C-alpha positions as CSV (number, residue, x, y, z in Angstrom):
1,M,9.6,-79.0,-82.3
2,A,13.2,-79.0,-80.8
3,T,15.5,-76.1,-81.6
4,S,18.9,-77.3,-81.0
5,V,20.8,-80.2,-82.7
6,G,21.4,-81.7,-79.3
7,E,17.8,-81.9,-78.5
8,L,17.0,-83.5,-81.9
9,V,19.7,-86.0,-81.6
10,D,18.4,-86.7,-78.1
11,M,15.0,-87.4,-79.4
12,L,16.4,-89.7,-82.1
13,F,18.3,-91.7,-79.6
14,N,15.1,-92.0,-77.3
15,M,13.1,-93.1,-80.4
16,I,15.6,-95.8,-81.3
17,D,16.0,-96.8,-77.7
18,E,12.3,-97.2,-77.0
19,A,11.7,-99.0,-80.4
20,R,10.4,-102.5,-80.2
21,N,12.5,-105.4,-81.5
22,A,11.2,-107.0,-84.8
23,P,10.1,-110.5,-84.3
24,L,12.7,-113.0,-85.1
25,S,15.3,-110.4,-86.0
26,G,17.6,-110.2,-83.1
27,D,18.5,-106.7,-82.2
28,K,16.8,-105.1,-85.1
29,C,13.9,-102.9,-84.3
30,L,10.9,-101.1,-85.9
31,L,10.9,-97.3,-86.2
32,E,8.4,-94.9,-87.7
33,R,10.2,-94.2,-90.9
34,D,8.7,-90.5,-91.3
35,K,9.3,-89.5,-87.7
36,A,12.9,-90.7,-88.0
37,L,13.6,-89.1,-91.2
38,D,12.0,-85.9,-90.1
39,L,14.3,-85.8,-87.0
40,V,17.3,-86.4,-89.4
41,E,16.1,-83.7,-91.6
42,D,15.7,-81.3,-88.8
43,I,19.2,-82.2,-87.6
44,R,20.5,-81.5,-91.0
45,A,18.8,-78.1,-91.1
46,Q,19.8,-77.1,-87.6
47,L,23.6,-78.4,-88.0
48,P,24.7,-75.6,-90.2
49,V,23.1,-73.0,-88.1
50,E,24.8,-74.4,-85.0
51,L,28.1,-74.8,-86.8
52,A,27.9,-71.3,-87.8
53,E,27.2,-70.0,-84.2
54,A,29.8,-72.4,-82.9
55,H,32.3,-70.8,-85.5
56,K,31.1,-67.4,-84.3
57,I,31.8,-68.4,-80.8
58,V,35.3,-69.8,-81.6
59,N,36.0,-66.6,-83.7
60,A,34.9,-64.4,-80.9
61,R,36.8,-66.3,-78.4
62,A,40.0,-66.1,-80.7
63,E,39.3,-62.4,-81.0
64,Y,38.9,-62.0,-77.1
65,V,42.1,-64.0,-76.6
66,A,43.9,-61.7,-79.2
67,S,42.5,-58.5,-77.7
68,A,43.5,-59.7,-74.2
69,K,47.1,-60.6,-75.6
70,R,47.3,-56.9,-77.0
71,E,46.0,-55.5,-73.8
72,A,48.5,-57.5,-71.7
73,E,51.2,-56.4,-74.1
74,E,50.2,-52.7,-73.8
75,I,50.1,-53.1,-70.0
76,R,53.7,-54.7,-70.1
77,R,55.0,-52.1,-72.4
78,R,53.6,-49.2,-70.2
79,A,55.1,-50.8,-67.1
80,E,58.6,-51.2,-68.8
81,A,58.3,-47.5,-70.0
82,E,57.3,-46.4,-66.3
83,A,60.2,-48.4,-64.9
84,R,62.5,-46.7,-67.2
85,Q,61.2,-43.3,-66.4
86,R,61.5,-44.2,-62.7
87,L,65.1,-45.2,-63.4
88,E,65.9,-42.3,-65.3
89,N,64.3,-40.1,-62.4
90,D,66.4,-42.0,-60.0
91,E,69.4,-41.4,-62.1
92,I,68.5,-37.7,-62.4
93,M,68.0,-37.5,-58.6
94,N,71.3,-39.1,-57.9
95,A,73.1,-36.7,-60.3
96,A,71.2,-33.8,-58.5
97,R,72.2,-35.0,-55.1
98,Q,75.8,-35.4,-56.2
99,K,75.9,-31.9,-57.7
100,A,74.3,-30.4,-54.7
101,A,76.9,-32.2,-52.4
102,E,79.8,-30.8,-54.8
103,L,78.1,-27.4,-54.5
104,M,77.9,-27.5,-50.7
105,R,81.4,-28.7,-50.4
106,K,82.7,-25.8,-52.9
107,A,80.5,-23.5,-50.7
108,E,81.9,-24.5,-47.5
109,E,85.5,-24.2,-49.0
110,D,84.7,-20.8,-50.3
111,V,83.2,-19.9,-46.9
112,K,86.6,-21.1,-45.1
113,K,88.5,-19.1,-47.7
114,L,86.5,-16.0,-47.3
115,K,86.7,-16.4,-43.4
116,R,90.5,-16.9,-43.7
117,N,90.9,-13.8,-46.0
118,A,88.6,-11.8,-43.9
119,N,90.6,-12.7,-40.6
120,E,93.9,-11.9,-42.5
121,Y,92.5,-8.6,-43.7
122,C,91.2,-7.7,-40.1
123,E,94.7,-8.9,-38.6
124,D,96.5,-6.6,-41.2
125,L,94.2,-3.6,-40.6
126,L,94.5,-4.0,-36.8
127,R,98.3,-4.3,-37.2
128,R,98.4,-1.3,-39.3
129,T,96.2,0.5,-36.9
130,E,98.2,-0.5,-33.9
131,E,101.4,0.7,-35.8
132,A,99.7,4.0,-36.6
133,L,98.5,4.4,-33.1
134,G,102.0,3.4,-31.8
135,E,103.5,6.0,-34.1
136,A,101.0,8.5,-33.1
137,L,101.6,7.8,-29.4
138,T,105.3,8.1,-30.0
139,E,104.7,11.5,-31.8
140,A,102.3,12.6,-28.9
141,R,105.0,11.6,-26.3
142,R,107.6,13.5,-28.2
143,A,105.5,16.5,-28.4
144,R,104.7,16.3,-24.9
145,T,108.2,16.0,-24.0
146,N,109.1,19.0,-26.2
147,F,106.1,20.9,-24.8
148,R,107.4,20.3,-21.2
149,S,110.9,21.0,-22.2
150,A,109.7,24.6,-23.6
151,A,107.4,25.2,-20.8
152,N,110.1,24.5,-18.2
153,M,112.5,26.9,-20.0
154,G,110.7,30.0,-18.8
155,K,110.8,29.0,-15.1
156,P,113.3,30.3,-12.7
157,D,114.5,26.9,-11.3
158,A,114.7,25.6,-14.7
159,G,118.3,26.3,-15.0
160,P,120.6,28.4,-17.3
161,S,118.3,28.3,-20.3
162,A,115.4,29.8,-18.3
163,K,116.8,33.2,-19.1
164,N,115.6,33.1,-22.8
165,S,112.0,32.5,-21.6
166,R,111.0,30.9,-24.8
167,V,107.5,29.8,-25.5
168,F,107.0,26.5,-27.1
169,D,106.0,26.7,-30.7
170,V,104.4,23.4,-32.1
171,E,104.8,24.4,-35.7
172,A,108.5,25.4,-35.4
173,Q,109.2,21.9,-33.8
174,G,107.2,20.2,-36.7
């Protein structure tokens, strides 16, 4: 016996197609009534089973399509979230680059200012040192002149003040 409705319908079709025409009836034919009714009954019995299976397949297909739509929506949502995250990361990176550039510019300005201040300090320190050395040189020359003057006083060819024969006293000249 056939198991599917399609096979049973094919058997019924073949039975009708192969049936002999009834004499003097035109297109009418003779069938074995019991066999035809058995096939129709088998079709009736199988039809609900196959319809249930068809419904299951249609429902499974609908569930599969819905699942695929949910999965596609989840993939789209994740892609959008990742795109937003990348955009935020790009914005953060751009902000960080701008901040770094600003810090570098400020650091360069600070370095220039520090160099300028250091140069001014060194220039002032050298000027004051030069002034102090100049004053010390002037004082040393004056002391030397005083020393020579005092030293020359005690010599016979030193003139009239040589008679006093004084010795130079640095503390007294101070």
